[in-house]
C-alpha positions in Angstrom: 4.4 12.7 -23.8 5.2 11.3 -20.4 8.9 11.1 -19.4 9.9 7.8 -17.7 13.1 7.0 -15.9 13.9 3.3 -15.3 16.2 1.9 -12.6 16.8 -1.8 -13.1 20.1 -3.8 -12.7 19.0 -6.9 -14.5 19.7 -6.5 -18.2 17.0 -9.1 -19.3 14.3 -7.4 -17.2 15.3 -4.0 -18.5 15.2 -5.2 -22.2 11.8 -6.8 -21.7 10.5 -3.6 -20.0 11.7 -1.4 -22.8 10.2 -3.6 -25.5 6.8 -3.5 -23.7 6.9 0.3 -23.5 8.1 0.6 -27.1 5.3 -1.7 -28.4 2.3 -0.7 -26.3 3.0 2.7 -24.6 3.3 5.4 -27.3 2.5 8.0 -24.7 5.8 7.2 -22.8 9.2 8.5 -23.6 12.1 6.8 -21.7 14.4 9.6 -20.6 17.1 7.3 -19.3 18.0 4.1 -17.4 20.3 3.3 -14.5 21.5 0.1 -12.9 23.1 1.1 -9.5 22.6 3.6 -6.7 24.9 6.4 -8.0 23.7 6.3 -11.6 20.1 6.1 -10.3 20.5 9.2 -8.2 22.0 11.1 -11.1 19.3 10.0 -13.4 16.4 11.0 -11.1 18.0 14.3 -10.2 18.9 15.5 -13.7 16.4 14.0 -16.1 13.3 15.5 -14.6 11.1 12.4 -15.1 7.3 12.3 -14.7 7.4 8.7 -13.6 10.2 6.6 -12.2 10.1 2.8 -12.5 12.4 1.6 -9.7 13.7 -1.8 -8.9 13.9 -2.1 -5.1 17.1 -4.1 -4.8 20.2 -2.6 -6.4 23.9 -3.4 -6.2 25.2 -2.1 -2.8 21.8 -0.9 -1.6 18.3 -0.2 -2.7 16.0 2.4 -4.3 14.9 3.6 -0.9 18.5 4.8 -0.3 18.3 6.7 -3.6 15.0 8.4 -2.8 16.2 9.5 0.7 19.0 11.4 -0.9 16.7 13.4 -3.3 15.4 16.6 -1.8 12.6 17.3 -4.3 10.7 14.3 -5.5 8.1 15.5 -8.0 7.6 12.3 -10.0 5.3 9.3 -9.7 6.9 6.1 -8.4 6.3 2.6 -9.4 8.4 0.0 -7.6 9.5 -3.3 -9.0 10.3 -6.2 -6.7 10.9 -10.0 -7.1 9.5 -11.1 -3.9 6.9 -10.4 -1.2 8.3 -9.3 2.1 8.6 -6.5 4.6 9.4 -3.9 2.0 6.3 -4.8 0.0 4.1 -4.6 3.0 5.4 -1.1 3.6 4.7 -0.1 0.0 1.1 -1.4 0.2 0.5 0.7 3.4 1.9 3.8 1.6 -0.5 3.4 -1.4 2.5 3.7 -3.8 2.2 1.5 -6.9 4.3 -1.6 -7.4 4.7 -4.5 -9.7 6.0 -8.0 -8.9 8.6 -9.6 -11.1 8.5 -11.3 -13.5 6.7 -8.3 -15.0 3.3 -8.9 -16.4 3.0 -6.8 -19.6 -0.7 -6.0 -19.0 0.0 -4.9 -15.4 2.9 -2.7 -16.5 0.9 -1.0 -19.2 -2.0 -0.4 -16.8 0.3 1.0 -14.1 1.9 3.4 -16.6 -1.5 4.5 -17.9 -2.7 5.1 -14.3 0.4 7.0 -13.3 0.1 9.2 -16.4 -3.5 10.1 -15.6 -2.6 11.2 -12.1 0.6 12.9 -12.9 -0.6 16.3 -11.6 -1.5 15.1 -8.1 0.9 16.6 -5.6 1.0 13.6 -3.2 4.2 11.8 -4.1 6.3 13.1 -1.3 3.5 12.5 1.2 3.1 8.9 0.3 6.9 8.4 0.1 7.3 9.8 3.6 4.8 7.2 4.9 6.7 4.4 3.1 10.1 5.5 4.6 8.5 5.9 8.0 7.1 2.4 8.0 10.4 0.9 6.7 12.3 2.6 9.6 9.7 2.0 12.3 10.5 -1.1 14.4 7.4 -0.8 16.6 4.2 -2.3 15.0 2.2 0.1 17.2 3.4 3.1 15.2 2.6 1.9 11.7 0.6 4.3 9.5 -1.5 3.7 6.4 -2.4 5.9 3.5 -6.1 6.0 2.6 -6.8 7.8 -0.7 -10.3 9.1 -1.5 -11.4 11.0 -4.6 -10.9 14.3 -2.7 -8.0 13.8 -0.3 -5.3 11.7 1.2 -5.6 10.6 4.8 -2.5 9.3 6.8 -3.9 7.2 9.6 -2.2 5.3 12.4 -3.2 1.6 12.2 -3.8 1.5 15.9 -6.6 4.2 15.5 -8.7 2.1 13.1 -11.6 0.7 15.1 -13.2 -1.3 12.2 -13.7 -1.5 8.5 -17.0 -2.3 6.7 -17.5 -3.2 3.1 -20.2 -2.2 0.6 -19.5 -4.1 -2.6 -16.2 -2.6 -3.9 -16.1 0.2 -1.3 -14.7 0.1 2.3 -15.5 2.5 5.1 -12.9 3.0 7.8 -14.2 3.9 11.3 -11.6 5.6 13.4 -11.2 6.0 17.1 -11.9 9.7 16.9 -15.3 9.1 15.2 -14.1 9.9 11.7 -15.3 7.9 8.8 -13.3 7.5 5.5 -14.8 5.9 2.4 -12.3 4.2 0.1 -13.0 2.7 -3.3 -11.2 -0.6 -2.6 -12.4 -4.0 -1.5 -12.3 -5.2 2.1 -10.3 -8.2 1.0 -7.3 -6.0 0.2 -7.3 -4.4 3.6 -7.9 -7.8 5.3 -4.7 -9.0 3.8 -2.8 -5.9 4.9 -4.1 -5.6 8.4 -4.5 -9.3 9.5 -1.0 -9.2 11.1 -1.9 -6.1 13.1 -4.5 -7.9 15.3 -7.4 -7.3 12.9 -9.9 -10.1 12.3 -12.4 -10.6 9.5 -15.4 -11.6 11.6 -17.9 -11.4 8.7 -17.9 -11.1 5.0 -18.5 -7.4 5.3 -16.7 -6.6 8.6 -13.0 -6.4 9.7 -12.4 -5.4 13.3 -9.4 -4.2 15.3 -9.4 -6.6 18.3 -8.1 -3.8 20.5 -11.5 -2.2 20.4 -13.7 -5.2 20.9 -15.6 -4.8 24.2 -18.0 -7.8 24.2 -18.9 -10.9 22.3 -22.7 -11.4 22.6 -23.7 -14.9 21.5 -27.4 -14.1 21.2 -29.2 -13.2 18.0 -26.8 -15.3 15.9 -23.7 -13.7 17.6 -22.3 -10.1 17.4 -19.6 -8.1 19.0 -19.8 -4.7 20.6 -17.1 -2.3 19.7 -15.7 0.6 21.8 -17.5 3.1 19.6 -20.9 1.5 20.5 -21.4 -0.2 17.2 -22.6 -3.8 16.9 -20.8 -6.0 14.4 -22.3 -9.3 13.3 -20.2 -12.5 13.5 -20.6 -15.2 10.9 -21.0 -18.8 12.2 -17.7 -19.9 10.6 -15.8 -17.0 12.2 -17.0 -17.6 15.8 -14.2 -20.0 16.7 -11.5 -17.7 15.4 -13.0 -14.8 17.3 -13.1 -16.7 20.6 -9.4 -17.8 20.0 -8.4 -14.2 19.4 -10.2 -13.0 22.5 -8.5 -15.7 24.6 -5.1 -14.7 23.2 -5.7 -11.1 24.2 -6.8 -12.1 27.7 -3.6 -14.2 28.1 -1.3 -11.3 27.4 
């Protein structure tokens, strides 16, 4: 049986969540609930949960404040949030699970199943540190992203990613130091995460960091030469966006 702590200040959301768990998650035992920062801190420190379902926004603060005050975080975290914003972007970069409100029962059940399966992984603190670092980091140049493989967790500075290349549902990250990291997630997901960090999807299978583009060659259908010497094809419909991005870089 997996022990679950729930931090949620909206009574209707809490009631709906408890009903879903009671009806469809027999492997979960709710060890307690909390609705504000102080009670949340006490719950997480004293109930020894395996998983914590945390609403981000709480009266007089947020769940990040609670987590910062806990020395030993040895439980899985699933965040709840009612809107997409800066905090959600930081969560995505940290690879910590999250659910958007209103809660979709199927997504909640799946998230709890996944958390229960990986309960033994000792990476909670590592991913949380990335989240808190990104939340407190004002400079976009210093953002980091968590890349999880089947064997390890890589913490990578966004500025060190040269390009990403997809192969069906897998994405390979090519870093500035020559390292390659294969992730079992689609390129579309990383395109959405990195587009605001000067990354451009120049082809269905390629996402590039414009900082490392050295040349756009218009021959042979069009391709760009990256700083690592690789040639990346450019689709016809992406050429205009690429030229605009190059011109923007040149004008800085």
